[in-house]
N, C-alpha and C positions, 0 to 999 in steps of 0.2 A: 558385486558391484551394486551401489546404492541405486534404488529405482525411482526416487523422487528427488533428483537434483534439479533445482530451480535454474533455469537459464541465467547465467551469470550477468549478462548485460541487463536483463530486465530486473534482477534482484538488485543490482547496483543503482539502476535508475530510480527505482522506487524508494530505496533505502537512503540515498544520498542526496536526491533532488539534483539541483544544478550547482556544482562546486564553485562558489564565488567567495570573496571576502565577506566576512560577517559584519553585520551592521545591527544597530539596536532596533527593536521592533517598533518603537514609538514613531520614529521618523524614517520610513524606508528610503534607502538611497534609490536613485534613478539610474538606469543603465540603458544604453542604446541597444536596439534590436535590429538585426538584419534578417531577412528571409530570402533565400537563393541569392545571397550576396547583394540585395537591394535594401536600402533602408526602409524599415516599417514605419508606418504613420503613428506608431505608439511606442512608448518605452516600457521598460520593465521596472518593476518595484522589487527591491531585494530586502527580504525579511530574513534575518538570522541566517544569512548564507544561502537562501534559496530565492531564486529569481522567478517572479511571478508575471505573467503577461495576460492581457485581457483574452478571455475565451473566444469572444466573437471575432476579434482581430486576428487572433492566431489561427483560428480555423479558416477564416476567410482568406488568408494569405497562403496558408499550407494546402488547402483544398477549396479552390474557388468554385468547384462544382457543388459543394455542399450547401443545403438549404438550412438556415440558422434561424430559429424560432425561440420565443420566450413564452412559455405556457404555464401559467398559474405558479409562477416562482421558480421554474425550472427552465434551464437553457437546453434546447435540443439542437442537434447538428445531424443532419441525415444526407446520406448519399448512397449510390447504388451498392456500396461495399461496406457501409457501416451505419450504426445509429449510436450517437453518443449523448449523454446527458450530465450536466452539473447543476448543483444547487448550492448557492451561498450558504456556508456554514457546514456543509457535509464534508467529512473527512476522506472523501473518495470522489473518483471519476469513473463513469461507467461507459464502456464501449463494447457493443456486441456481447453484452451479458458478461463482460469481463470487468472486474472491480480493482482499480488501481488506487493505492493508498496515498492520501495527502496528510502528512502528519499535523500540519498547521491549519488544515481545512481550506475549503474554497473561500477566497476573500471576496469582498465586494459589498454591494447593497442589494436589497431585495427588489429594488425598482428597476432592475434590468441590467445590472453590471456585475460581471463575475471575473475574478482574477484566479488563474490556476498556475502552478509550477510549470515552467517551460518544458522541463525534462519529462514530466508526466505527460503533457499534451503531445510532445514528440514521441514518446513511447507508444501512446495510444494509436497515433496516426502513422507510425512507421517512419517518422522523420528523423533526421540527425540534428544533434544540437552540440554546440561547443562553447566554451567561455574563453574569450581572448581580450578581456577587458570590456566586453560586450556580448550580449547573447547572439550566437550565430545559429540560425536554423536553416535546415535545407530539406525540401520535400522530395518525394519520389519513391518512398517505400510503400509497404502495404499495412493497412491498419490491422490491429489485433483481431483475430478471428475466433469466434465462439468454439469452432471445431478443433482449434489448436490449445484449447484450455488445458493446463497441466494437471487437472483432476477431473474426476467423474462425480456423478450424483451420490454414488455410494459412499465414496471417500468424504465428500462434502457432509453428508449426513452423520457419518461416524465421528468426524472431527467435531461437528457442531454439538453433538451429544455430549462429548467429553468436555468441551469448553463450558457448556451450559452446567454440567454437574460440578465441575471444579471451580468455576468463576462466574456463574450466572448472575450473581449480585454485584460483580465488579465493573468498572467502567470499561468502555470498549477496548482502550489500550491494555488493560489487565486481561481481558478475554483473549486478545491477540497474543499476548505474551504466553499464555498457556499453550496456545496452538503452536507457537514458535518453539517452546520447549519440545514438543513432539516431533516437529520437523527438523530441529537442530539434532535430535537423536537420530532420526532417519539418515540425515546426511553425515553422521559420525560413524567411523569405523568401529567404535566401541559399543554400539547398539544395533538392534535389528535394522533390516533393509527397508521395510515398509511401514506406512502409518498403521495398518492394522496390527502388524507384529509388534510395534512399539507399544500400542494401546493394550494389547492383549497379553503383553509379558507379565509374568507372575508378580503379583503383589504392587503393581504400578498404578493402575486406575481401575480398582475393583468396583464394579456396579455402575461405573460411569456411563457405559453405553445404554443403560436403561432410561436415561433422562430423555425428556422431550425437548428438543432444541427450541430456544427463544429466538426472536427475529435477530437481536444484536449478535447472538452467538453464531448464527449462521452467516451474518455480515463478517464477523471477525474470522471465521474460517475461510471465507472467500478471499479475504485480504491476505491473510498469511500465505494461503496456498497460491497466491499470485506473486509472492515474493517479498511482501513486507516483513520486516523483522525488527521488532522493538527491543528485543533482548538478545543480540547476537552472542553466541557462546554459552548460552545458559541451557543447562541440561536438567536441572532440578528446580523444584519451588516448593514453598511451605508458607503457612500462615506467619505473618510478621510477628517476631518475638517468641515463636514456638520452637524449641530445640528439636533438631532432627539430625540425621547423619550428614546431610549437605551442609547445615549451618556449622557443624563441627569440623568438617573436613574440606569444604569447598569455599571459593571465594564468592563473597556477595556481589552480585553484578548490579542489581537495581532492585528498588521497591516500588511497586505499582499498587496502589490501593491497599488491599488487605494481604498482599502476597509479597514475599521475598524470593527473588530469583538468584540461583547460584550456578556457577560454571567452573 
């Protein structure tokens, strides 16, 4: 049995966002929002199929007990059972040291407005969300907990070392894709069962664990181990344009930066 199967609901939530009709990014469509069956005082903005809602308003209605502050460009939401932060432009939301991927980033303005995907905020706070022509949110669940994190510091360090070695000069998404290849293998019956077994398999990542992790590689490792997957189905990668066994025998899934990913 595979030992690093990501929770399917969390994985889908982070990968898909909130499934709604796609609209152009230039002029986002507006969508009604309800919280606990009551109309919210704000609407959602839909960007390329993902519904964004105001961080302040969403937290305020889902968790009225939370204190929300804006400190030096970062939003904080604090309650007895969670601390959550978002910053405009960042590709993630953090709650209780858990990092949730936001592919298009936190939107808004650095003067105190931040928009986050409804699905990501709901996942963070243990809320429920549905799309029925409008965004329907329902509170009552438990926020993500640090102690329920699906990885430990040893696994994080190992993954970050390999990501740094293989793609330390690549953009964040490229770093994540390398981590995804490792986890895709773990979750496949065709490869070993654990992160360490995949990494230490003969002739796969020689010398990679000797690298010193850089900050963005650590971030990439956190994001992929929380469920973000930018190359689903990819089990191999290589430099773009460089022939290898995978380029000759497998299907090209995606090119990110200087790497081609195959499955």
